[in-house]
MARTI-785004 format. One line per 2 residues: number of its first residue (from 1); their letters; for each residue z, x, y of C-alpha. Coordinates in steps of 0.1 Angstrom, whole numbers, plus 5000, padded with zeros to 4 digits. Layout:
BEGIN
NUM	a	Z:X:Y; ... $
//
This chain:
BEGIN
1	xx	5446:2105:3212; 5458:2094:3178 $
3	xx	5426:2091:3152; 5441:2054:3149 $
5	xx	5429:2046:3183; 5393:2064:3181 $
7	xx	5363:2048:3187; 5343:2040:3152 $
9	xx	5317:2061:3165; 5340:2089:3174 $
11	xx	5354:2090:3139; 5318:2087:3118 $
13	xx	5312:2124:3118; 5346:2128:3102 $
15	xx	5341:2102:3076; 5306:2117:3069 $
17	xx	5317:2152:3061; 5346:2138:3040 $
19	xx	5320:2118:3022; 5297:2149:3018 $
21	xx	5329:2166:3006; 5335:2143:2978 $
23	xx	5299:2143:2966; 5294:2176:2968 $
25	xx	5327:2178:2946; 5313:2156:2920 $
27	xx	5281:2174:2916; 5298:2206:2909 $
29	xx	5317:2191:2879; 5301:2208:2852 $
31	xx	5285:2189:2822; 5293:2194:2791 $
33	xx	5267:2194:2758; 5287:2199:2724 $
35	xx	5267:2202:2696; 5283:2202:2660 $
37	xx	5262:2204:2631; 5266:2190:2597 $
39	xx	5275:2217:2572; 5262:2245:2588 $
41	xx	5273:2281:2569; 5282:2309:2590 $
43	xx	5254:2329:2578; 5229:2302:2582 $
45	xx	5216:2315:2613; 5195:2344:2625 $
47	xx	5222:2355:2646; 5246:2358:2621 $
49	xx	5230:2373:2596; 5200:2348:2579 $
51	xx	5171:2365:2565; 5150:2335:2549 $
53	xx	5148:2311:2580; 5139:2318:2616 $
55	xx	5162:2302:2637; 5146:2316:2672 $
57	xx	5158:2292:2697; 5195:2293:2684 $
59	xx	5191:2332:2685; 5179:2334:2723 $
61	xx	5206:2309:2732; 5233:2336:2710 $
63	xx	5220:2366:2736; 5220:2347:2763 $
65	xx	5254:2333:2761; 5284:2343:2743 $
67	xx	5285:2342:2704; 5318:2338:2688 $
69	xx	5325:2358:2654; 5356:2340:2644 $
71	xx	5357:2308:2657; 5373:2277:2628 $
73	xx	5364:2244:2622; 5392:2219:2620 $
75	xx	5389:2214:2584; 5369:2223:2554 $
77	xx	5355:2187:2552; 5340:2163:2578 $
79	xx	5363:2136:2593; 5393:2155:2597 $
81	xx	5375:2184:2614; 5363:2159:2641 $
83	xx	5399:2144:2642; 5407:2183:2652 $
85	xx	5379:2184:2679; 5385:2150:2694 $
87	xx	5427:2152:2697; 5433:2186:2696 $
89	xx	5455:2189:2668; 5453:2206:2633 $
91	xx	5456:2197:2600; 5494:2199:2601 $
93	xx	5500:2175:2628; 5467:2151:2629 $
95	xx	5464:2117:2618; 5431:2117:2597 $
97	xx	5440:2149:2574; 5409:2142:2547 $
99	xx	5379:2124:2542; 5376:2088:2536 $
101	xx	5371:2059:2564; 5405:2062:2582 $
103	xx	5399:2052:2618; 5418:2067:2648 $
105	xx	5446:2048:2661; 5449:2031:2695 $
107	xx	5474:2051:2703; 5453:2083:2697 $
109	xx	5433:2094:2722; 5397:2113:2724 $
111	xx	5382:2141:2745; 5357:2112:2754 $
113	xx	5382:2089:2765; 5398:2116:2788 $
115	xx	5364:2124:2805; 5354:2087:2809 $
117	xx	5386:2085:2826; 5377:2112:2848 $
119	xx	5341:2098:2857; 5318:2114:2832 $
121	xx	5291:2095:2814; 5296:2097:2776 $
123	xx	5272:2100:2747; 5274:2109:2711 $
125	xx	5244:2105:2691; 5248:2115:2655 $
127	xx	5276:2106:2629; 5310:2096:2643 $
129	xx	5330:2092:2609; 5366:2082:2627 $
131	xx	5360:2049:2628; 5341:2016:2616 $
133	xx	5325:1986:2640; 5355:1965:2633 $
135	xx	5385:1989:2635; 5408:2004:2659 $
137	xx	5382:2038:2660; 5350:2023:2667 $
139	xx	5334:2043:2692; 5331:2017:2722 $
141	xx	5369:2019:2721; 5374:2053:2718 $
143	xx	5355:2064:2749; 5319:2063:2743 $
145	xx	5294:2048:2772; 5265:2052:2744 $
147	xx	5264:2057:2710; 5234:2055:2686 $
149	xx	5242:2070:2646; 5262:2065:2619 $
151	xx	5298:2052:2614; 5303:2053:2575 $
153	xx	5306:2090:2563; 5283:2077:2528 $
155	xx	5259:2061:2551; 5252:2095:2570 $
157	xx	5244:2109:2534; 5208:2092:2539 $
159	xx	5178:2100:2563; 5159:2070:2552 $
161	xx	5176:2036:2560; 5175:2001:2572 $
163	xx	5197:2008:2603; 5219:2026:2620 $
165	xx	5248:2015:2653; 5246:2018:2688 $
167	xx	5265:2014:2719; 5249:2001:2748 $
169	xx	5265:1983:2777; 5297:1986:2759 $
171	xx	5286:1965:2732; 5286:1977:2695 $
173	xx	5259:1964:2677; 5233:1968:2646 $
175	xx	5202:1989:2654; 5175:1975:2628 $
177	xx	5151:2004:2614; 5120:2009:2592 $
179	xx	5132:2025:2559; 5100:2049:2567 $
181	xx	5118:2064:2598; 5138:2095:2598 $
183	xx	5168:2092:2612; 5174:2123:2631 $
185	xx	5140:2116:2652; 5155:2081:2659 $
187	xx	5190:2101:2669; 5174:2126:2691 $
189	xx	5148:2104:2710; 5181:2086:2723 $
191	xx	5200:2119:2728; 5171:2128:2751 $
193	xx	5168:2093:2764; 5206:2100:2774 $
195	xx	5197:2136:2793; 5169:2121:2812 $
197	xx	5188:2093:2825; 5217:2114:2839 $
199	xx	5187:2135:2860; 5180:2101:2876 $
201	xx	5219:2089:2882; 5235:2124:2890 $
203	xx	5266:2112:2872; 5285:2139:2853 $
205	xx	5282:2140:2816; 5296:2147:2782 $
207	xx	5266:2150:2753; 5281:2151:2719 $
209	xx	5257:2157:2692; 5273:2157:2656 $
211	xx	5239:2159:2643; 5234:2154:2605 $
213	xx	5216:2183:2601; 5219:2201:2576 $
215	xx	5240:2181:2555; 5226:2161:2522 $
217	xx	5206:2147:2511; 5178:2172:2513 $
219	xx	5151:2150:2533; 5131:2162:2559 $
221	xx	5095:2152:2575; 5057:2161:2568 $
223	xx	5055:2176:2603; 5089:2197:2598 $
225	xx	5074:2210:2565; 5043:2220:2572 $
227	xx	5050:2252:2591; 5074:2262:2558 $
229	xx	5050:2251:2533; 5019:2277:2521 $
231	xx	4985:2268:2530; 4982:2248:2497 $
233	xx	5014:2228:2501; 5035:2248:2480 $
235	xx	5071:2261:2483; 5074:2297:2496 $
237	xx	5109:2298:2474; 5113:2297:2437 $
239	xx	5122:2255:2434; 5146:2241:2409 $
241	xx	5134:2202:2417; 5170:2185:2423 $
243	xx	5168:2148:2407; 5187:2119:2419 $
245	xx	5216:2107:2393; 5221:2068:2386 $
247	xx	5251:2063:2412; 5245:2089:2433 $
249	xx	5227:2083:2471; 5210:2119:2473 $
251	xx	5173:2113:2468; 5151:2134:2444 $
253	xx	5137:2164:2460; 5108:2184:2444 $
255	xx	5113:2213:2467; 5152:2213:2481 $
257	xx	5151:2253:2493; 5120:2246:2512 $
259	xx	5133:2212:2525; 5161:2232:2535 $
261	xx	5142:2257:2555; 5128:2228:2574 $
263	xx	5158:2211:2582; 5173:2243:2595 $
265	xx	5144:2252:2616; 5139:2215:2629 $
267	xx	5178:2220:2637; 5168:2251:2659 $
269	xx	5140:2236:2675; 5155:2207:2688 $
271	xx	5185:2230:2703; 5154:2247:2722 $
273	xx	5137:2214:2732; 5177:2202:2747 $
275	xx	5180:2235:2765; 5143:2232:2778 $
277	xx	5150:2196:2790; 5179:2212:2806 $
279	xx	5160:2234:2828; 5133:2211:2837 $
281	xx	5158:2189:2850; 5175:2216:2870 $
283	xx	5208:2211:2847; 5209:2244:2833 $
285	xx	5232:2260:2855; 5256:2236:2859 $
287	xx	5263:2225:2822; 5280:2242:2797 $
289	xx	5259:2244:2762; 5282:2246:2729 $
291	xx	5268:2251:2694; 5285:2244:2663 $
293	xx	5293:2228:2628; 5321:2209:2615 $
295	xx	5326:2232:2580; 5314:2253:2560 $
297	xx	5280:2253:2539; 5278:2221:2507 $
299	xx	5261:2227:2469; 5250:2187:2469 $
301	xx	5217:2172:2470; 5200:2201:2457 $
303	xx	5216:2222:2486; 5218:2260:2474 $
305	xx	5241:2283:2497; 5239:2315:2472 $
307	xx	5200:2313:2478; 5201:2313:2513 $
309	xx	5237:2336:2520; 5248:2302:2541 $
311	xx	5282:2320:2540; 5269:2354:2549 $
313	xx	5299:2379:2542; 5321:2349:2535 $
315	xx	5340:2340:2504; 5340:2302:2497 $
317	xx	5323:2271:2508; 5328:2234:2520 $
319	xx	5360:2221:2506; 5378:2257:2502 $
321	xx	5401:2272:2528; 5384:2308:2525 $
323	xx	5367:2318:2554; 5333:2307:2541 $
325	xx	5349:2270:2544; 5361:2271:2575 $
327	xx	5347:2296:2596; 5317:2287:2614 $
329	xx	5292:2298:2640; 5302:2291:2675 $
331	xx	5279:2300:2711; 5285:2290:2744 $
333	xx	5263:2289:2768; 5256:2279:2804 $
335	xx	5282:2275:2834; 5305:2306:2838 $
337	xx	5301:2321:2804; 5297:2354:2803 $
339	xx	5259:2362:2793; 5254:2388:2764 $
341	xx	5281:2390:2750; 5298:2387:2711 $
343	xx	5337:2382:2707; 5358:2382:2681 $
345	xx	5385:2361:2698; 5401:2333:2672 $
347	xx	5399:2301:2683; 5392:2269:2665 $
349	xx	5379:2236:2672; 5414:2217:2681 $
351	xx	5410:2246:2713; 5377:2226:2727 $
353	xx	5395:2195:2740; 5420:2216:2763 $
355	xx	5390:2240:2768; 5366:2212:2780 $
357	xx	5394:2196:2800; 5401:2231:2819 $
359	xx	5362:2236:2827; 5358:2199:2838 $
361	xx	5392:2196:2858; 5404:2167:2836 $
363	xx	5442:2157:2826; 5445:2176:2794 $
365	xx	5455:2161:2763; 5498:2164:2757 $
367	xx	5518:2175:2724; 5485:2190:2709 $
369	xx	5480:2223:2688; 5448:2236:2707 $
371	xx	5447:2260:2737; 5430:2262:2766 $
373	xx	5400:2288:2757; 5384:2288:2791 $
375	xx	5391:2323:2802; 5380:2335:2771 $
377	xx	5345:2319:2781; 5344:2333:2817 $
379	xx	5363:2368:2812; 5370:2393:2787 $
381	xx	5401:2377:2786; 5416:2383:2749 $
383	xx	5427:2351:2730; 5463:2350:2727 $
385	xx	5482:2373:2704; 5503:2365:2676 $
387	xx	5492:2328:2672; 5487:2310:2642 $
389	xx	5461:2286:2631; 5467:2264:2598 $
391	xx	5445:2241:2576; 5452:2220:2549 $
393	xx	5433:2201:2521; 5440:2183:2490 $
395	xx	5410:2167:2463; 5427:2173:2436 $
397	xx	5446:2205:2442; 5465:2209:2474 $
399	xx	5453:2239:2498; 5470:2253:2523 $
401	xx	5461:2283:2547; 5475:2300:2579 $
403	xx	5460:2328:2595; 5476:2349:2623 $
405	xx	5460:2376:2637; 5441:2396:2608 $
407	xx	5462:2386:2583; 5456:2349:2561 $
409	xx	5481:2335:2536; 5464:2309:2510 $
411	xx	5486:2284:2493; 5473:2269:2461 $
413	xx	5493:2243:2443; 5483:2216:2414 $
415	xx	5507:2189:2403; 5530:2201:2377 $
417	xx	5517:2241:2382; 5535:2266:2400 $
419	xx	5522:2275:2431; 5495:2302:2436 $
421	xx	5498:2323:2471; 5472:2352:2486 $
423	xx	5477:2373:2511; 5444:2389:2526 $
425	xx	5439:2415:2555; 5405:2399:2574 $
427	xx	5405:2434:2594; 5399:2454:2561 $
429	xx	5386:2428:2542; 5369:2400:2558 $
431	xx	5356:2388:2522; 5388:2381:2511 $
433	xx	5388:2400:2477; 5419:2418:2473 $
435	xx	5450:2396:2472; 5479:2417:2485 $
437	xx	5506:2393:2481; 5524:2410:2451 $
439	xx	5524:2444:2473; 5537:2427:2506 $
441	xx	5563:2404:2502; 5579:2404:2532 $
443	xx	5544:2394:2550; 5539:2364:2524 $
445	xx	5574:2351:2535; 5569:2355:2570 $
447	xx	5535:2338:2570; 5552:2312:2546 $
449	xx	5577:2297:2567; 5555:2296:2594 $
451	xx	5533:2276:2571; 5560:2252:2567 $
453	xx	5568:2247:2602; 5532:2241:2609 $
455	xx	5536:2208:2589; 5549:2174:2600 $
457	xx	5548:2144:2576; 5518:2125:2579 $
459	xx	5515:2093:2592; 5490:2078:2569 $
461	xx	5498:2071:2530; 5463:2084:2520 $
463	xx	5473:2120:2534; 5502:2121:2518 $
465	xx	5501:2152:2491; 5537:2152:2482 $
467	xx	5527:2147:2444; 5509:2177:2444 $
469	xx	5539:2197:2455; 5563:2184:2420 $
//
């Protein structure tokens, strides 16, 4: 008998089996949590060498998962790094190539939009930085079901404010706060609420946490400061008070070093709480958790990267294209990640979008610079050889860098001055102390050719840096 002619009661078992198969398939789709700290340096975590501040939860995450030693941010500052993460394009092709309130366009598809279209519930809690409330980059237009946090970069410099933004039920609105509230508390409470709700609805989710710790200003809570300070309330570090200057947004801080330590400790504590909640809710086996930073450490608002050795063995900090400005921590845990491994695979945050698409069986973006690195997470497969990574940035001086295997070319150019080329062998000189450009002209020429090939003209006039070439 043809199935079309069978009685319904005979077809019912087949229908129930098919429905159960679909349900199991939906449940088996892994959840994704991507935590991106703000201005956290390569050497700021214990598992990367930090000596002055304890980070036990992140250290344990590294031991239980995989810790990468050569993962790179998309840029040396905030907005372009986030653009690379969301779109899979490096700074030779991205739309947002520098800081400024330049929104993503309607034509720019984000990782959140792709996952949302694949049935994922999407939540972002922290700093967006790729669009404001009234333009094409507003978060509800870029794939976010829920959001609580900052839209504007300058707004995100302060931890005490009268408002944040929120997306709920598809609508963006203002969330009014008391200026006494610590915004990180508000943001994390909403993130934990999002996670709890996913336990109830069983929908696969993408939780993006671009939190503002440990970016300036140096501000913390009494509860977070208490374990850092001595019994009589003093800082354990030699302090130079930071005094607010007129016209700037950073608040004065009597104990900036102790405050930074408290902020870093709080970041570690919240990662620990998040991992415990995953276990409590039975989500830990089917959730990939990534932890990284948007760029290297800063020296603003009283922050002192030299005292804390925040860039570890690397040269440079935020706004540099030396390793300290762009090489950042990356820890991955859960799902099918190889446990207890340390990897020196070279990859960057523009690889995250295609990698997460592969992990979640989501249609990947096309015509991007990012590569699917899921095999590196799940097996001992090496990263692609001879691949080149490119960065550029301009704030008064055009800075460009190209990395291929262990060879790195840095190009520096100021208007009206000749270019300066620096070549480093990172396999022998991780700290970029010895410029080999003069002794290896053929290697310089080869990398310079790749650097020129990696760039296309910008589509936004703010990032037209051709004047620096003149």
